[in-house]
C-alpha positions in Angstrom: 22.1 104.4 32.9 20.3 101.6 34.9 20.1 99.8 31.1 16.0 98.4 32.6 14.4 99.1 29.2 14.7 96.9 26.8 15.5 100.0 24.3 19.2 99.7 24.8 20.2 103.4 23.8 23.8 102.6 23.5 23.2 100.1 20.5 21.2 102.6 18.6 23.2 105.5 19.4 27.3 106.3 19.4 27.9 108.1 22.7 31.5 108.5 21.6 30.3 111.1 18.8 29.5 113.6 21.9 32.2 115.8 23.9 31.1 113.8 27.4 31.3 110.0 25.7 34.5 110.7 24.0 36.1 111.7 27.7 34.9 108.7 29.0 34.5 106.0 26.4 38.0 106.9 25.0 40.1 105.9 28.2 41.0 102.8 29.8 40.9 102.8 33.6 42.7 100.5 36.3 43.6 98.0 33.3 46.9 98.2 35.1 46.0 97.7 38.6 43.8 94.6 37.2 47.0 93.0 35.7 48.6 93.4 39.3 45.8 92.1 40.7 45.6 88.9 38.3 49.3 88.4 38.6 49.3 88.8 42.6 46.5 85.7 42.1 48.5 83.9 40.3 52.0 84.2 42.3 49.9 83.6 45.6 47.9 80.7 44.5 51.0 78.6 43.4 52.2 80.0 46.9 49.8 77.8 48.2 51.9 75.1 47.2 54.9 76.0 48.4 56.0 73.9 51.9 55.5 75.0 55.1 57.3 73.9 58.5 54.6 73.4 61.2 55.7 74.6 64.7 54.9 74.8 68.0 56.1 78.0 69.8 55.7 79.1 73.1 56.7 81.7 75.9 58.7 80.9 79.0 61.7 82.1 81.0 65.2 81.7 81.1 66.3 79.2 84.3 68.8 77.0 85.3 68.8 73.2 84.4 69.3 71.9 87.8 67.2 73.3 91.1 70.1 73.9 93.4 71.5 76.6 90.6 68.6 78.5 90.7 68.1 81.8 92.9 66.9 81.4 96.2 66.4 83.0 99.4 68.1 82.5 102.8 66.0 82.0 105.9 66.9 81.6 109.6 65.4 78.5 111.5 64.6 80.5 114.6 63.4 84.1 115.3 65.6 86.8 115.7 66.7 90.5 115.7 69.1 91.4 112.8 72.4 93.3 115.0 75.2 93.0 112.2 75.1 93.1 108.2 79.0 91.9 106.9 78.0 92.0 103.0 75.9 94.2 100.7 74.0 93.8 97.7 76.2 92.2 94.6 78.8 90.9 97.2 80.3 87.4 96.1 80.4 85.0 98.7 81.7 81.6 99.5 79.7 78.5 101.1 79.8 79.1 104.8 80.9 82.8 104.8 79.0 85.2 107.2 76.2 87.3 105.7 74.5 88.6 108.8 74.6 88.1 113.1 71.2 88.0 114.6 70.2 88.0 118.6 67.6 86.0 120.2 64.2 87.3 120.7 62.8 84.4 123.4 63.4 85.2 126.7 64.3 81.4 127.3 67.3 81.9 125.5 68.5 85.2 127.0 71.1 83.5 129.4 74.6 83.9 127.8 75.8 81.3 130.3 72.6 78.5 129.0 75.0 75.9 128.0 77.5 75.8 130.4 74.7 75.7 133.4 73.1 72.7 131.2 76.3 71.3 131.4 76.5 71.3 134.9 73.2 70.0 135.6 73.8 66.7 132.9 77.1 66.6 135.5 74.9 66.5 138.5 72.7 64.2 136.9 75.0 61.7 135.7 76.5 61.5 139.1 72.6 60.8 140.3 72.9 58.0 137.3 76.2 56.7 139.1 74.9 56.8 142.6 71.7 54.8 141.6 73.9 51.9 139.6 76.3 51.5 143.2 73.2 51.4 145.3 71.6 48.5 142.7 75.1 46.7 142.7 74.8 47.1 146.8 71.5 45.5 146.6 72.5 42.8 144.3 75.1 41.8 146.9 72.7 41.9 149.7 70.5 39.6 148.0 73.3 37.3 147.1 74.2 37.6 151.2 71.0 37.0 152.1 70.3 34.1 149.7 73.3 32.5 151.2 72.1 32.8 154.7 68.6 31.6 153.9 70.6 28.8 152.5 72.1 27.9 155.5 69.6 28.2 157.7 67.3 26.0 155.5 70.0 23.5 155.9 70.2 23.8 159.6 66.5 23.4 159.9 66.4 20.5 157.6 68.9 18.6 159.6 66.8 19.6 162.9 63.8 18.2 161.4 65.8 14.9 160.2 66.9 15.0 163.7 63.3 15.2 165.1 62.1 12.6 162.4 64.6 10.0 163.8 63.6 10.5 167.5 60.1 10.1 166.4 61.1 6.8 164.8 63.6 6.0 168.2 60.7 6.8 170.4 58.2 4.8 168.3 60.3 1.9 169.2 60.4 2.7 172.7 56.6 3.1 172.7 56.7 -0.2 171.1 58.7 -2.0 173.4 56.5 -0.4 176.2 53.4 -1.9 174.9 55.2 -5.1 174.7 56.1 -5.0 178.2 52.9 -4.1 179.7 51.5 -7.0 178.0 53.8 -9.3 179.5 53.1 -8.0 182.8 49.5 -7.8 182.6 50.0 -11.5 181.5 52.3 -12.1 185.1 50.1 -10.5 186.8 47.1 -12.4 186.0 48.9 -15.3 186.1 50.5 -15.0 189.5 46.8 -13.7 190.9 45.4 -16.9 189.6 47.6 -19.0 191.2 47.6 -17.0 194.3 44.0 -17.2 194.3 44.5 -21.3 194.0 47.1 -20.7 197.1 50.1 -21.6 194.9 51.6 -18.0 195.1 52.0 -15.8 198.0 50.3 -12.4 198.6 53.7 -10.5 198.3 54.3 -12.1 194.8 51.0 -10.8 193.5 51.5 -7.3 195.1 55.2 -6.9 193.2 53.9 -8.0 190.0 50.9 -5.3 190.7 53.5 -2.9 191.2 55.6 -3.7 188.0 52.5 -3.6 186.0 52.1 -0.3 187.4 55.6 0.9 187.0 55.0 -0.8 182.9 52.2 0.9 182.8 53.8 4.2 183.8 56.7 3.7 181.3 54.2 3.5 178.8 52.9 6.8 179.4 56.0 8.0 179.4 57.2 6.7 175.9 54.0 8.1 174.4 55.0 11.3 175.8 58.4 11.2 174.3 56.9 9.8 170.9 54.2 12.8 170.9 57.0 15.4 172.3 59.0 13.9 169.0 56.6 14.4 166.7 56.3 17.7 167.8 59.4 18.7 167.3 59.0 17.5 164.1 56.3 19.6 163.2 58.2 22.3 165.3 61.2 21.7 162.7 58.8 21.9 159.7 57.4 25.3 161.2 61.1 26.8 161.5 61.4 25.9 157.8 58.7 27.8 156.6 59.3 30.8 158.8 63.2 30.7 157.8 61.7 30.8 153.9 59.1 33.3 154.6 61.5 35.6 156.6 64.2 35.4 153.6 61.6 35.7 151.1 60.4 39.0 152.4 64.0 40.1 153.0 65.0 39.3 149.4 61.7 40.8 147.9 62.5 43.8 149.8 65.9 44.4 148.9 64.5 42.9 145.1 61.9 46.0 145.4 64.7 48.8 146.8 66.7 47.5 143.6 63.9 47.8 141.5 63.2 51.3 142.7 66.9 52.2 142.4 67.0 51.0 138.8 63.5 53.0 137.9 65.3 56.3 139.5 68.4 55.5 137.6 66.5 54.8 134.2 64.7 58.0 135.1 67.8 60.0 135.4 69.3 58.8 132.5 66.4 59.7 130.9 66.8 63.1 132.3 70.5 63.4 131.6 69.2 62.2 127.8 67.0 65.3 127.6 69.4 67.6 129.2 71.9 66.5 126.7 69.6 67.1 123.6 68.7 70.4 124.9 72.5 71.1 125.4 72.9 70.2 121.8 70.1 72.0 120.6 71.1 75.0 122.5 74.6 74.9 120.6 73.2 74.2 117.3 71.2 77.3 118.2 73.9 79.3 119.0 75.8 78.9 115.9 72.4 79.6 114.3 72.8 83.3 115.2 75.2 83.9 112.0 73.4 83.5 108.9 75.8 82.1 106.6 75.9 81.2 102.9 74.5 77.8 101.9 76.5 78.0 98.1 79.0 79.9 96.6 77.0 83.1 95.0 76.2 86.7 94.8 73.9 88.8 97.0 71.1 89.8 95.1 69.2 91.8 97.5 68.6 92.2 101.2 65.0 91.3 101.8 64.9 92.6 105.5 67.4 95.7 105.9 68.5 97.8 108.6 69.5 96.9 112.1 67.1 96.0 115.0 64.9 94.7 113.1 62.9 91.5 114.2 61.9 88.6 112.1 60.5 85.4 112.2 61.7 81.8 111.8 61.4 81.1 108.1 61.2 84.5 106.6 63.1 85.4 103.7 66.2 87.6 104.6 68.7 87.6 101.4 68.4 86.7 98.2 71.6 85.1 96.2 72.2 83.8 93.2 74.6 80.9 92.4 77.8 81.6 90.8 78.1 78.6 89.0 75.1 77.5 86.6 73.5 75.5 83.7 71.3 77.9 81.6 68.1 76.2 80.4 64.6 77.3 79.2 61.1 76.9 80.4 58.4 77.4 78.4 54.6 76.2 78.2 52.6 74.5 75.2 48.9 74.0 74.9 47.7 70.4 76.2 46.0 70.1 71.9 50.1 69.9 71.3 52.0 68.2 74.1 51.4 64.4 72.5 53.7 66.0 69.9 56.8 67.1 72.3 59.3 63.9 73.0 62.2 63.8 75.0 65.3 65.2 73.5 63.2 66.9 71.0 65.1 69.6 69.4 63.5 73.3 69.8 64.9 76.4 68.6 64.9 79.5 71.2 64.9 83.3 70.9 65.7 84.8 73.6 64.5 88.8 74.5 66.8 91.6 74.4 68.9 89.3 71.7 68.4 90.4 68.2 66.7 88.0 66.0 65.3 87.8 62.2 63.3 84.7 62.3 61.3 83.9 59.4 59.0 81.1 61.6 58.1 78.3 59.7 60.0 78.6 56.8 62.0 75.7 56.5 66.1 76.4 57.1 65.7 79.9 57.1 66.0 80.9 60.8 68.4 83.2 62.2 69.1 84.6 65.2 67.7 81.6 67.5 70.0 78.9 69.3 69.4 75.1 69.3 67.7 73.5 72.4 66.6 70.0 73.4 63.4 69.1 75.8 64.8 67.3 78.8 61.9 67.3 81.1 57.8 67.5 80.4 55.7 68.0 83.2 53.1 65.7 83.6 50.5 67.9 85.4 48.8 71.1 84.0 50.4 74.5 85.1 48.1 77.3 86.6 48.3 79.0 83.1 46.3 75.8 81.3 49.6 74.8 79.6 52.0 72.5 80.2 55.5 72.7 81.5 58.8 72.4 79.1 62.3 72.1 80.2 64.8 73.1 77.4 68.5 72.4 77.9 71.2 73.7 75.3 72.3 71.4 72.4 75.4 70.6 72.4 75.3 70.5 68.6 74.2 73.9 68.0 75.6 77.3 68.8 76.6 78.1 72.4 74.1 80.0 74.1 75.1 84.0 74.8 76.7 84.9 78.0 74.6 87.5 78.1 71.9 86.1 79.6 70.6 86.1 82.6 68.2 83.9 84.7 64.7 85.1 84.6 64.8 86.7 81.3 62.3 86.3 78.7 62.4 83.8 75.4 60.4 82.4 73.0 60.7 78.8 71.7 59.7 77.1 68.2 59.1 73.5 68.0 59.9 72.6 64.0 57.5 69.6 63.2 56.6 68.4 59.6 57.1 70.2 56.0 53.2 70.6 54.5 51.9 72.7 51.8 50.8 76.6 53.0 47.4 76.0 51.7 47.2 72.6 54.2 48.4 75.0 57.3 46.4 77.6 56.1 43.0 75.2 56.2 44.6 73.5 59.8 45.1 76.8 61.3 40.8 77.6 60.2 39.6 74.7 61.7 41.8 74.0 64.9 43.6 71.2 64.2 46.8 70.0 65.9 49.5 69.9 63.7 50.5 66.6 62.0 51.7 63.8 64.6 54.9 62.3 63.9 57.4 60.1 66.2 60.8 60.9 66.8 63.4 58.8 64.6 64.2 56.4 67.0 60.5 55.0 67.4 59.8 55.4 63.9 62.8 52.7 63.1 61.9 51.0 66.4 58.4 50.4 64.6 59.4 49.6 61.4 61.8 46.9 62.8 58.9 45.5 64.7 56.9 45.3 61.4 59.6 43.7 59.4 60.2 41.1 62.1 
């Protein structure tokens, strides 16, 4: 009945008197279940005030602590063709052991005597360099001889010039004496001629004076010719000096030009020798690269290029190798919202895939089957999965990690933070808030001491 009427029938009539009413109202339904629900609600309410350890979980992989200990591949620096294998998958090799032999695929390196022929070319070019050096030395000696000869020739020309100048001075003095003589002869002739007109001198005397005057004039002309000839000798001596300088400068310049040409050819030959030596060294190194060797002590994981006769390019992966000795680590990823809570040296618990563990995540001091780790590196740039990469190393103060763990296996990490009531954690999860921020003990103590000061 809906009891929508104001006349409530159950108040006026006792329904328990009827047979059906007796069956219904005399029995107690769900009282035990209600009590259970009440007890569960009370226990749940009390449980909301129990402590809960906040944590940051993440998934990652087992890796190695240092990059050189991680699995790697072996490549060839040159393209080639596989000729022979010396190992099998699973073999243990030492550093420097030959893994496979390859052959050349480029026609430039097919010659088996390429190194010998290059060495012969180097010897020939080296001889050419020596020949150019000898030629330079000979030209240097030739230039020294030309300079000495030029010095002597110039000294002779200078002496001749000095002689010519002295002769000019001597002829100049003679020319001046001749001019004086002609003046005297002119006066004597004039005086005798006057006396002859006055009848005091004979005509014969006047003619003798005239003859003497003519002789004196002839001597004057002769002395002037000598003076001019001496001056021409001075000019000729100067021209000779200039000619000697020009001649030997031309010879020396020609020798220097030949010397520079020889030096240039020698430098070019040296450059060719260096180039050939470089090529020869490259050929030797390339020849040694025909044997692919192990870069480290390790185990051959997988032959990435199988068979005989297969060709490959330079830098192509050929063999995978795993170092024998390595230090395990775990790389895990955390959300950007949790990154400020992670610090270098922070303690983290690690659960490895395939390693049995019973974990009550979040409950203080109730974690079994996990192993201790410490944060050793935090990536500063976000990864492709939208999270930040964290590198964990084993905690030396905790249990040793199992020996059966292998690089590449999965791992789950849990970083334990503050203890808070369960109701607070539920409220935080519903609102997508980050865990309570806290600092490591070292930073907290440092700030406390700063405040005290």
